[in-house]
N, C-alpha and C positions, 0 to 999 in steps of 0.2 A: 833696202827693199826686202820684206820678209818672204819666206818660202811660199806662203799661200798666194801672194800677189804674183810671184814669178810663175807659179803653176798656172794661174788663170791666164796669164799672157801667152804662155807656151801652148796651152790647150786650145785657146782661141786661134792661134796661128795654124796649128795642125788640123783643126776642124775645118777651117777655111780651105786649106790645101786639099784635104780629103773630099770636100764637097765639089771640087772642080775637076777631079780626076776619076778615072775608071780603070778597071782591069789591072794589068801589070804595073802601070804607073802608080797605082795605089800601094802595091807591094813595096815600092821604093820609099814612099812616104812612111809606111809602117816601120821599115828598117830605120829610117831617120828618126822617127819619134821614139822608138824603143832604144835607140842609142844615145839620145840626148841626155847630157849629164845633169840637167836640172828638171827633168820631167819624170814624175812618179805616179801620175794618174792618167788612165787611158779610157775610162768608160764613156766619156763624151765623144771620143774619136770612134769608138765601137758603135755608138748610137747613130753616127752619120749614115744616111741612107745609102750612099755610094759604097761605104765599107760593108754594110750588111748585105749588099748585093753580091759580095764575093762568096757567100755561102753556096756550096754546091758547084762552084766553078773550078777551073784549073788552078785558080789562085786562092782557093779556100784555106790552104795551109797558112797563108799570111794572116787571115782572120783568126785562125786558131792560135797562131803565135801571139797576136795582139791580145787575145783573151788570156793567154798564159802570163803575159806581163801585167795584165790587169788583176788577175786573181791567183796566179800560181807561184811556185817556188822553184829554186834551182833543182832540187831533187825530183820534183814533179816533171820538170822539163827533161831531165835525163831519162826518166821512165818513158817519155813519149817522143824522144829525140828522133826515132826512126820515121815518124810521120810529120815532123816539123822541120822548117828550114834550119840550116846550120847557123849558129850564132857567130857574130864577129866579136872580138874582144870587148868592145864597149857594151855590147848587149849582155855578155857574160857578167861583166861587172855590175850592170844595172840590175840583172835578175838576182844576183847575190845580195845587193843592197835591199831589194824588195823582200827577199827572204828574211832578212833581219827584222824588217818591219812586221812581217807576218808573225814571227816568233814573239816579238814584243807585244803583240796584241793581247796575248793570253798569259804571258809570263813576264814579270818585272825583274826577275833574277834569272839570267841565261847562263847556264854552265858552259865553260869553255869546251868541254867534250862534245856537248850538243852542237854548239856553233861550228866546231871544226868538222863534225860529221856532215852537217847540213850544207856547209859552204865548200867542202872539199879542201880544207886547209890542213896542212900536215904538222904545223908546230905553233906554239903559243905566240912566238914573236911575229910570225906572219899574220896570225889572227888579230893581235892587238894593233898592228900597223893598219890592217884593213878597217878595223872599227874606228880608229882615230882619224886616219887620212880620208877614208872613203865614206864614212858614215857621220861621225861627229862634226868634222870640219865642213862637210857639205850641209849640215843642219837638219838632217832627217831624224837623227836621234841625239839625245843627251844622256849621259850616264857616267858611271864610275867603273874603272877597271880594277878589280880586286885580284891581284896576283896570288895573295895568300890563300884565298878561298877558290881561286880559279873560276871566276865568274864575272859577268858583266851586269851591273846593277842599272837597270833602265829607269831614267827619271822622266824622259819624254820620248815619244816616237810619233812620227807623222802617220796619218791614217792612209790606208790604201783604199782602192775602189771596193765597193760593196759587192760581194759575190751574189749570183742569182739565188734568191730565197733568203738571203741574209737580212734583208730589210725588215721582213716580218719578225725575225728573231730579235733584231735591234729594237723594233717598236715595242715588243713584249718586255724586253729588258728595261727600256725607258719607262714603260707603264708600271712595272714592278718598283722601279726606283721612285717614281712619283708617289705611288701608294705608300711606300715606306717613309718617304719624306713627309707626307701628310700626317701619317700616324705619329711620326716623331714630333711634328709641329704641335699636334694636339697634346701630346705628352708634355712638351715644353710649356705650353700655355697653362696646363693644369698645375704644373710645378710652380710657375710664376704666380698663379692665383693662390696656391697654397702658401707660398712665401709671403705674398702680400697680406694674407689673412694672419699668418703668424706674426708678421711685423706689426699689424694693428693690435693684436693681442698683447704683444710685448710693450707697445707704446701705452696701452691702457693700463697694463700692470705697473709700468714705471710711473705713470701718472698717479695711480692709487698709492704706490709706495711713497712718492714724493709728498702727496697730500698727508699721508699718515705721519711722515717724518715732521712735516710742518706742525701738525697737531701736537705731536709729542714735544716739539720745541716750545710751542706756545704754553702747553701745560707745565713744563718744567720752568719756563720763564715766570709764569704766574705764581707757581709754588715758591720759587726763590724770592719773588717780590713780597709775598705774604710773610715769609719767614724773616725777611729783612726788616719789614715794618714792625713785626713783633719784637725783634731785638731792639729796635729804636725806642719802642714804648717802655720796655723794661729798663733800658739805660736811662730814660727820662725820669722814671719813678725813683730809681736809685739816686739820681742827681737831686731830686727834691728832698729826700731824707737827709742826704748829706748836707744840703743847704740849711735844713732845719737844725740839725745838730750843730752846724757851724754857727748859726744865729745864737743858739743857747750858750755855746761856749764863748761867744764874744761878749755876752752881757756882763756888766761889772757885778761882782759879788759883795754883799754887805758883811762886814766882819762881826763876829759875835761880841766883841768888846764894845763896839759902837752901839750895838743893840742894847746891851745891859745899861750903858750910860744913859741912854735915852729913857729907859724904863725908870731908873732911880730918880732922875730929875722930875719925872711926872708924879712921883709919890709926895703927899703932904708932909 
């Protein structure tokens, strides 16, 4: 079961308890809720009508204490301790855990010196034990302890209740994020369009080059064929001369003696 589901179940339980009680009995429920080891959100309990009715009564300090756990830190409690109920050890632990969450909202690298000051911790060993056993094992934060740099690198931190007036600031932050995202999307789309255009140009250029290469190949092939045929004709002509010469050389020659004998015989 994840931390969000646990939160929802615990919140639902304490809201039902607060809705059925009044006055001093509500103070007991508030102490129980702010001491619960798995409850870190309190705005729904504050919104219960019976709890809001504590404002201005002799039990209003319990409502102020509940608001401190919803929005405040350990150092803020110490500054207002004279007008708030004294905390039991489980409440002290809870408020220090919530203090870590508040610090992690705006800083993802928390120096040990800052943490020790905000949590009233006197040495690094005690601080690291608190972060490991009471924060990371509980599941409200994840991160890395860097002893060399003396800091806690936050990778995840559970959210706290929104402070009064913080919703408007959050809406503005989200609106700015949305505007930035839309502008980034337009830029990405333009780059994609440009890349597609360049791809088409490259394809067209490649096609033209391939066609030109084919034309050159055909021209060279035709030229080679013509030259080859020319050589064949020359070789054929040389062959005819040679044949003629061979024919002449193969004819029988008449001897001069035979010729003279024939001539003498013909004389009277």
